[in-house]
C-alpha positions as CSV (number, residue, x, y, z in Angstrom):
1,M,101.6,75.6,135.9
2,A,103.5,75.6,139.1
3,D,105.6,71.9,138.3
4,K,106.7,73.3,135.1
5,F,108.8,76.2,136.8
6,V,110.6,74.4,139.5
7,G,114.1,75.1,140.9
8,T,114.2,79.2,139.3
9,P,113.5,81.7,140.0
10,I,110.2,83.1,137.4
11,K,108.8,86.3,136.5
12,A,105.8,84.7,134.7
13,T,102.5,85.6,135.5
14,T,99.4,84.0,133.5
15,H,97.3,86.6,132.2
16,V,94.2,87.7,134.0
17,N,92.0,88.1,131.3
18,Q,92.7,84.8,129.4
19,N,90.1,85.5,126.3
20,E,89.1,88.4,124.4
21,D,87.0,88.7,121.9
22,L,86.6,91.1,118.8
23,I,85.4,94.3,119.4
24,F,83.4,93.0,116.6
25,E,82.0,90.2,118.5
26,K,80.9,92.0,121.3
27,S,78.9,94.9,119.5
28,S,75.0,94.9,120.1
29,S,73.1,96.9,117.9
30,G,71.8,99.8,119.7
31,K,74.5,100.2,121.9
32,K,76.4,104.2,122.3
33,G,79.3,105.3,123.4
34,Y,78.2,108.6,123.1
35,R,75.5,111.0,123.5
36,L,75.1,114.1,120.9
37,A,73.5,117.6,121.7
38,Q,70.1,118.0,119.7
39,L,70.9,119.6,116.1
40,D,70.2,122.8,116.4
41,V,71.8,124.0,112.1
42,P,69.8,122.9,109.6
43,A,70.8,119.2,108.2
44,I,72.9,118.5,104.9
45,D,72.6,115.7,103.0
46,A,75.9,114.1,102.5
47,A,75.4,113.6,98.6
48,S,74.2,117.3,98.3
49,L,77.5,118.3,99.8
50,L,80.5,116.0,98.4
51,G,78.3,115.2,95.4
52,A,80.2,112.4,93.3
53,A,82.8,111.7,95.8
54,V,80.2,109.9,98.4
55,R,80.9,106.6,99.2
56,T,77.6,104.2,98.3
57,D,79.2,101.2,99.2
58,D,78.6,99.1,101.7
59,L,81.2,99.9,104.6
60,G,79.7,97.2,106.6
61,A,78.8,97.1,109.8
62,M,81.0,99.3,112.5
63,P,80.6,97.9,116.0
64,E,78.1,99.5,118.3
65,L,79.4,99.2,122.3
66,S,79.3,101.0,125.2
67,E,81.9,103.3,126.4
68,I,82.6,101.3,129.6
69,E,82.5,98.1,127.4
70,I,85.3,99.9,125.0
71,I,87.5,101.1,128.0
72,R,87.6,97.5,129.4
73,H,88.4,95.8,126.1
74,F,91.0,98.1,125.0
75,T,92.3,97.9,128.7
76,R,92.6,94.1,128.4
77,L,94.2,94.3,125.5
78,S,96.9,96.3,126.4
79,T,97.9,94.0,129.7
80,W,98.9,91.3,126.8
81,N,102.1,93.7,125.5
82,Y,105.3,93.1,126.2
83,A,107.3,96.4,126.6
84,I,110.7,98.0,127.8
85,D,108.2,99.2,130.7
86,L,107.7,96.0,131.9
87,G,110.5,94.0,131.3
88,M,113.8,93.8,129.4
89,Y,114.0,92.6,125.6
90,P,117.2,90.7,125.0
91,L,116.7,90.9,121.2
92,G,119.9,91.1,119.6
93,S,121.1,93.7,117.1
94,C,117.8,95.2,117.8
95,T,118.7,97.1,121.3
96,M,115.7,97.4,123.0
97,K,116.8,100.4,125.8
98,Y,115.6,102.1,128.0
99,N,113.7,105.7,126.8
100,P,114.4,108.0,129.1
101,R,111.3,110.1,130.6
102,I,113.3,113.4,130.2
103,N,113.3,112.3,126.7
104,E,109.7,112.8,126.8
105,A,109.1,115.2,128.5
106,V,111.3,118.0,126.5
107,A,109.8,116.7,123.3
108,R,106.3,117.2,124.7
109,L,107.0,121.2,124.9
110,E,104.8,123.1,123.4
111,G,106.7,125.3,121.4
112,L,108.4,122.1,119.7
113,A,105.5,119.4,119.5
114,E,103.4,121.7,118.0
115,A,105.9,123.4,116.1
116,H,104.9,123.3,112.3
117,P,107.3,122.3,108.8
118,Y,105.9,125.1,107.2
119,Q,106.5,128.0,109.6
120,P,108.9,130.7,108.8
121,E,112.5,130.0,109.0
122,S,112.4,133.8,111.6
123,L,110.0,131.9,113.7
124,S,111.9,128.2,113.8
125,Q,114.8,129.5,115.5
126,G,114.7,126.9,118.1
127,A,113.8,124.0,116.3
128,L,116.6,125.1,113.6
129,G,119.0,125.0,116.5
130,I,118.1,121.5,118.0
131,M,119.0,120.3,114.5
132,K,122.2,122.3,114.5
133,L,123.3,120.8,117.8
134,L,122.5,117.2,117.5
135,S,123.7,117.1,113.6
136,D,127.2,119.1,115.8
137,C,127.3,116.5,118.3
138,L,127.0,113.1,115.8
139,I,129.3,114.8,113.6
140,E,131.9,115.2,116.7
141,I,131.0,111.3,118.0
142,T,130.9,109.6,114.9
143,G,134.5,111.6,113.4
144,M,132.4,112.5,110.6
145,D,132.5,115.8,108.6
146,T,129.2,116.5,107.9
147,I,125.4,114.7,108.0
148,T,121.9,114.5,107.2
149,L,119.3,113.9,109.9
150,Q,116.3,113.4,106.8
151,P,116.2,109.7,106.9
152,A,113.4,108.2,108.8
153,A,115.0,105.0,109.7
154,G,118.0,102.9,109.8
155,A,117.6,100.9,106.1
156,H,116.5,104.1,105.0
157,G,119.8,105.7,106.2
158,E,121.9,102.7,104.7
159,F,119.6,103.7,101.1
160,T,120.6,107.3,101.5
161,G,124.1,106.7,102.0
162,I,124.4,104.2,99.2
163,L,122.9,107.0,97.4
164,L,125.3,109.2,98.3
165,A,128.3,106.7,97.1
166,R,126.4,106.3,94.2
167,A,126.3,110.0,92.8
168,Y,130.1,110.2,94.0
169,H,131.2,107.9,91.9
170,Q,128.9,109.2,88.6
171,S,130.6,112.9,89.6
172,L,134.1,111.1,88.8
173,G,132.8,109.6,85.7
174,N,133.1,106.2,87.3
175,P,129.4,104.8,87.7
176,R,130.3,101.1,89.2
177,T,128.4,98.4,89.5
178,K,129.0,96.7,92.5
179,V,128.8,96.4,96.6
180,L,130.5,94.1,98.7
181,I,128.6,92.5,101.6
182,P,129.6,90.4,104.3
183,D,128.0,87.5,105.3
184,S,127.6,88.3,108.8
185,A,125.8,91.8,107.4
186,H,122.7,93.3,108.3
187,G,120.2,92.0,106.1
188,T,118.7,95.3,105.1
189,N,122.4,95.7,103.1
190,P,122.0,93.4,100.1
191,A,118.3,94.9,100.1
192,T,119.6,98.8,100.0
193,A,122.4,97.8,97.3
194,A,120.1,96.1,94.8
195,V,117.5,98.7,95.1
196,C,120.3,101.3,94.6
197,G,120.9,98.9,91.3
198,Y,124.1,97.5,92.3
199,Q,125.2,93.4,91.6
200,V,125.5,92.2,95.1
201,A,128.7,90.1,95.8
202,N,128.6,88.6,98.7
203,L,132.1,88.4,101.3
204,K,132.6,85.8,103.1
205,S,134.2,85.8,106.6
206,N,137.3,84.3,108.0
207,A,136.9,81.7,111.2
208,Q,137.0,84.5,113.6
209,G,134.0,86.1,112.1
210,M,135.3,89.0,110.7
211,V,136.2,90.1,107.0
212,D,138.5,88.1,105.3
213,L,141.4,90.3,104.0
214,A,142.7,87.8,101.6
215,E,139.2,87.8,99.9
216,L,138.6,91.0,100.4
217,E,142.0,92.1,98.6
218,R,140.7,89.2,95.9
219,M,137.1,91.0,95.1
220,V,137.7,94.8,95.1
221,D,138.1,95.6,91.9
222,G,137.6,99.4,89.4
223,D,134.0,97.9,89.4
224,V,133.0,98.0,93.2
225,A,131.2,100.9,94.5
226,A,131.4,100.1,98.3
227,L,131.9,97.9,101.0
228,M,128.4,97.4,103.4
229,L,130.2,96.7,106.9
230,T,128.5,96.3,110.1
231,N,130.8,97.0,112.8
232,P,130.7,95.6,115.4
233,S,129.4,93.0,113.7
234,T,125.9,90.4,113.6
235,I,127.9,88.4,116.3
236,G,129.3,91.1,118.2
237,V,132.9,91.6,116.9
238,F,135.1,94.6,116.4
239,E,137.0,94.6,113.0
240,S,140.4,94.8,114.3
241,D,141.9,95.0,110.9
242,I,139.5,97.8,110.2
243,H,142.4,100.4,109.3
244,K,143.6,97.4,106.3
245,I,140.1,97.2,105.1
246,A,139.5,100.7,104.0
247,D,143.5,100.7,102.9
248,I,142.3,97.9,100.7
249,L,138.6,99.8,99.3
250,H,140.5,103.3,99.0
251,A,143.1,102.6,97.2
252,K,140.8,101.0,94.4
253,G,138.7,104.1,94.7
254,A,136.1,102.4,96.6
255,L,133.9,103.6,99.8
256,L,133.8,102.1,103.1
257,Y,130.0,102.2,103.9
258,M,130.0,101.3,107.5
259,D,126.7,100.4,109.3
260,G,126.5,102.0,112.0
261,A,123.7,100.1,114.0
262,N,125.9,98.9,116.2
263,M,127.6,102.3,116.9
264,N,126.3,101.6,120.9
265,A,128.8,99.5,121.3
266,L,131.6,102.0,120.4
267,C,130.0,105.6,121.2
268,G,132.0,107.5,123.3
269,K,134.9,105.0,122.6
270,T,136.3,105.4,119.0
271,R,135.1,107.0,116.0
272,P,134.8,105.3,112.7
273,G,135.7,108.4,110.7
274,D,139.0,108.2,112.1
275,F,139.5,104.7,111.3
276,G,138.2,104.7,107.7
277,A,134.8,104.9,107.3
278,D,133.7,107.3,104.8
279,V,129.7,107.4,104.9
280,M,127.5,105.9,108.1
281,H,124.2,105.9,109.5
282,L,123.0,105.9,112.7
283,N,120.0,104.4,114.7
284,L,118.6,107.3,117.2
285,H,116.8,104.2,118.7
286,K,120.1,101.8,119.4
287,T,122.6,104.1,120.5
288,F,120.6,107.4,121.4
289,S,117.6,105.8,123.3
290,T,114.7,107.4,121.2
291,P,111.6,105.1,120.6
292,H,112.0,101.9,119.2
293,G,109.2,100.1,116.7
294,G,105.7,100.9,117.4
295,G,106.9,103.9,119.7
296,G,108.8,105.2,117.1
297,P,108.7,107.0,114.6
298,G,112.8,105.8,113.8
299,S,115.1,108.1,112.6
300,G,118.2,107.5,110.8
301,P,121.0,109.9,110.3
302,V,123.8,109.5,107.4
303,A,126.8,111.0,108.4
304,C,129.9,111.2,105.8
305,K,133.2,112.8,104.6
306,K,134.2,115.7,103.1
307,I,134.3,114.3,99.6
308,L,130.2,113.0,99.9
309,E,128.9,116.7,101.2
310,P,127.8,117.8,97.9
311,F,125.5,115.3,97.6
312,L,123.9,114.8,100.9
313,P,119.9,115.8,100.8
314,T,118.4,118.6,100.3
315,P,117.7,121.0,101.9
316,V,120.6,121.2,105.0
317,V,120.8,123.7,107.8
318,K,123.1,126.3,106.7
319,T,124.4,129.8,109.2
320,N,123.3,132.8,107.8
321,P,125.5,136.0,107.4
322,D,123.5,137.6,110.2
323,G,124.3,134.4,112.7
324,S,120.9,133.0,111.8
325,L,120.3,129.8,111.0
326,G,118.5,128.7,107.8
327,L,117.8,125.9,104.9
328,D,119.7,125.5,101.9
329,Y,118.4,124.4,99.0
330,N,120.4,125.4,96.6
331,R,122.1,122.4,96.2
332,P,122.9,121.3,92.6
333,Q,124.4,117.9,93.2
334,S,121.8,116.5,95.6
335,V,120.3,113.4,95.1
336,G,117.1,115.3,96.7
337,R,115.2,115.0,99.2
338,V,114.8,111.0,100.6
339,R,112.2,112.2,103.6
340,A,108.8,114.8,103.8
341,W,109.9,117.8,105.6
342,Y,113.2,117.6,107.6
343,G,112.8,114.1,109.0
344,N,111.3,112.8,112.0
345,F,111.8,116.0,114.4
346,G,110.5,114.2,117.6
347,M,113.3,112.0,117.8
348,F,115.6,114.7,117.0
349,I,115.0,116.6,120.4
350,R,114.5,112.8,122.4
351,A,118.3,111.9,120.7
352,L,120.0,115.4,121.3
353,A,118.0,115.2,125.2
354,Y,119.9,111.9,125.8
355,I,123.6,113.1,124.4
356,L,123.1,116.7,126.9
357,A,121.9,114.6,129.8
358,N,124.7,111.9,129.7
359,G,127.8,114.2,127.9
360,P,130.9,112.8,126.5
361,D,131.8,110.9,130.1
362,G,127.9,109.6,130.5
363,L,128.0,108.1,127.1
364,R,131.1,106.6,127.4
365,Q,129.4,104.7,130.4
366,T,126.5,103.9,128.7
367,T,129.0,102.0,126.3
368,E,131.1,100.5,128.7
369,D,128.4,98.6,131.0
370,A,126.2,97.8,127.8
371,V,129.6,95.7,126.8
372,L,129.8,94.4,130.8
373,N,126.6,93.5,130.4
374,A,126.9,91.3,127.6
375,N,130.1,89.5,128.5
376,Y,128.9,89.1,131.8
377,I,125.7,87.1,129.6
378,R,128.6,85.0,128.0
379,A,130.5,84.1,131.2
380,K,127.4,83.0,132.8
381,L,126.0,81.0,129.9
382,E,129.1,79.9,128.4
383,G,129.0,75.7,128.7
384,T,125.6,75.8,129.1
385,F,125.0,77.4,125.6
386,D,127.2,76.2,122.5
387,L,129.6,79.9,121.6
388,P,130.5,79.3,118.0
389,Y,132.8,82.4,117.9
390,K,135.5,82.5,120.0
391,S,136.5,86.3,119.4
392,P,135.7,88.7,121.8
393,S,132.3,90.4,122.4
394,L,131.0,93.7,122.6
395,H,127.6,94.5,122.8
396,E,125.6,91.1,122.4
397,V,127.1,87.5,122.6
398,V,125.7,84.9,119.6
399,F,125.0,81.6,121.2
400,S,124.2,78.6,119.4
401,D,121.4,75.4,119.7
402,K,124.0,73.1,118.7
403,L,124.1,71.4,122.3
404,Q,120.0,71.1,122.5
405,A,119.7,70.0,119.1
406,K,121.0,66.6,119.6
407,N,117.8,66.5,121.6
408,G,115.6,67.8,118.7
409,V,114.9,71.3,120.9
410,K,115.6,74.5,118.7
411,T,116.6,78.3,119.2
412,G,113.0,78.7,118.0
413,D,111.5,76.6,120.8
414,M,113.4,77.9,123.6
415,G,113.0,81.1,122.6
416,K,109.2,80.6,123.1
417,R,110.3,79.0,126.3
418,L,112.0,82.0,127.7
419,I,107.9,83.3,127.7
420,D,106.7,81.3,130.2
421,Y,109.7,83.2,132.7
422,G,108.6,86.8,131.7
423,F,111.3,87.6,129.1
424,H,110.8,88.3,125.5
425,A,112.2,85.8,123.1
426,Y,116.4,86.8,122.0
427,T,116.8,87.4,118.5
428,V,116.5,83.6,117.1
429,S,117.5,82.4,114.5
430,F,120.3,85.3,113.7
431,P,122.9,85.7,111.9
432,L,122.8,83.6,109.3
433,V,126.1,82.7,109.3
434,V,125.4,80.7,113.4
435,N,123.4,77.8,112.7
436,G,120.5,77.8,115.0
437,A,121.7,81.4,116.9
438,M,120.9,82.3,120.1
439,M,121.9,86.5,119.5
440,I,121.0,87.7,123.2
441,E,121.7,91.9,123.6
442,P,120.9,92.9,127.2
443,T,122.0,96.5,126.5
444,E,123.4,99.0,129.1
445,S,119.6,99.3,130.7
446,E,119.5,96.1,132.7
447,S,120.8,96.1,136.5
448,R,122.8,92.7,137.5
449,E,119.1,91.6,139.5
450,E,117.8,91.3,136.1
451,L,120.4,90.1,134.1
452,D,120.8,86.9,136.8
453,L,117.0,86.2,136.4
454,L,117.7,86.3,132.5
455,I,120.4,83.6,133.5
456,D,118.8,81.6,135.9
457,A,116.0,81.4,133.4
458,L,118.4,80.4,130.4
459,K,119.9,77.8,132.3
460,Q,116.6,76.3,133.3
461,I,115.7,76.2,129.8
462,A,118.8,74.1,129.0
463,R,118.0,71.9,131.6
464,E,114.5,71.3,130.8
465,A,115.8,70.9,126.9
466,E,118.1,68.0,128.2
467,E,115.5,66.4,130.6
468,N,112.0,67.0,128.9
469,P,112.7,68.4,125.4
470,E,108.8,67.9,125.2
471,L,108.2,70.7,127.3
472,V,110.4,73.3,125.1
473,Q,109.0,72.1,122.3
474,N,105.6,72.7,123.2
475,A,106.2,76.3,124.7
476,P,105.2,78.3,125.4
477,H,102.2,77.3,128.5
478,S,101.8,80.8,130.0
479,T,100.4,82.6,127.4
480,R,96.9,83.4,126.0
481,L,97.4,81.8,122.9
482,Q,100.0,78.9,122.4
483,R,102.0,77.1,120.2
484,L,100.8,79.1,116.9
485,D,101.0,77.9,113.6
486,E,103.4,80.7,112.0
487,T,103.9,78.9,108.5
488,T,100.1,79.2,108.1
489,A,99.9,82.7,109.5
490,A,102.8,83.9,107.8
491,R,101.0,82.1,104.5
492,K,97.4,83.1,104.7
493,P,97.3,86.0,107.1
494,I,93.6,87.3,107.8
495,L,94.3,91.2,108.1
496,R,90.2,92.2,109.0
497,W,87.7,90.8,110.3
498,K,83.7,90.8,107.4
499,A,80.8,90.7,108.8
500,P,79.0,87.7,108.4
501,V,77.3,87.9,105.2
502,A,73.7,88.2,105.1
503,S,73.4,89.4,108.9
504,T,73.8,92.6,109.9
505,Q,73.8,90.8,114.2
506,L,77.3,90.0,114.9
507,T,77.9,86.9,116.6
508,P,80.3,85.1,118.1
509,D,79.4,81.9,116.8
510,S,78.8,84.0,113.2
511,A,82.3,85.5,113.4
512,A,83.9,82.1,113.9
513,K,82.4,80.9,110.9
514,E,83.8,84.1,108.9
515,W,86.8,83.5,110.4
């Protein structure tokens, strides 16, 4: 592999364990990873205990291994995972920032981690206090009037926010049928509007990648319920005419829904409520450092103006006359509950810990550092890669593969080649308004040294695309599995292992035939 990485610092190393059989393939009959004490009570037959509920179908052979085999198997698998604790994720729009350990420590406090949602309110004052304080902080940060913490993720927050808008228009006797969505929006936006029963109308961007005011003015009529606007947009550009956008909508009775997924570029600097947004969701993982993806679960609180408050999901935290906290279920205009219990409580704790640890100045500094890092990458790579939009970048920068595509190297190829240099790939082919998009978001977590390693790797990949295109087109080379057939994997996924027919003995050969 040495000849494939000439001339640039690299972080990549080849996996220690290149191959690992499935745990079923490692199985041998009779092996056990445990020893139980001899039964000292009468044995009970499952059929007599469970009756008709007992399963009689063949459950298939379960893997049989010793304890050390199990430990080694899963430990080796864990070395194949990439994680924020190992290195940088330059994924644009996803915002894969570091999760501070103090957040995790606080979330594991016994009285909080083990609190049961059916506890009486008198025994839940601490938990309710966390929810109330987090709500107050997020209301102040967004410039909104009220909030619900229930939604379980950003897309779920979008769904909840549009339900609020729908309920509002219905309460006025004017249900409306359309939602406007810019072509630079997050992909979940049109899906959300459709699920909520609206027709989706696409709003074209102008040459700067922003909302075309003249087109907006033309499209907004008495049938438009809302505009779903991602701000900053998915090309990392702030809508400088946001006040005018809000005015155009409000003049026709429509609402401005702000996709707050990119609030990490605004936090502490400006507030959506102050520039005209009526309702918005927040991704706690993107702005407030709670775990993302498999490290979740997520949380997507929805903040709104007073006119939407009657429609918030039930229940909401309230302050009782005696000063104690409780939950208000008496909300006749509510859209109903959107999440079991009161939301993903562990994420509330983590987000609040992050907010309190940083304070107003720290949150503002976090935003400034994220924007600085993105612009550092933009300045260093401009000219190496095509920059389709020259508007000032905020938290992320979007290049295109235009220069490399002349040699047959596309954004997906370069993203896979980046894996060889020890980095997770950037976001490939999104946003859709940029052909061959390379979307990079460094977040505030990364040092200049880490950014320089990424920049050097991308410059080297650009040189390879010019001098040896096939090297990039066939990447990655250092991973356990190399270039995969993604089309077949997507269309014909194999989601579970099946024991070979007419055999309970599991061997690699028989398993391979089954696969």
